[in-house]
C-alpha angles and dihedrals in degrees: 000000000000095000091047092049090052090050093048091048091050091050092051093046094045092051088066098037100048090065089073108013141052100244092218088063090059096050093104096042114127089200091056092047092050093044091051091050093049093049090047091051089051092049091050091050093056099038094105094047097263123131115261118252109267096251091052092046092050093048092047092050092049093048093047088052090051091048090051091050091048091051090052094048095249093114136023128222104269118250 
């Protein structure tokens, strides 16, 4: 389950990032690694249909907002 959650999180994150970046250039990004881990944790927390714990939900919502803003050119990937 963990490996699949990481893969799903990476796919979701990359869908936003590849609109403005070459993904290979982001391979060493700590921000991308941490974002991927946070999204994967969120996905694991909801995999059985339960609501995510509030801290995970808030972090997920914030990160998805940042990814959206990055994809639209309003923000850049940190670092």
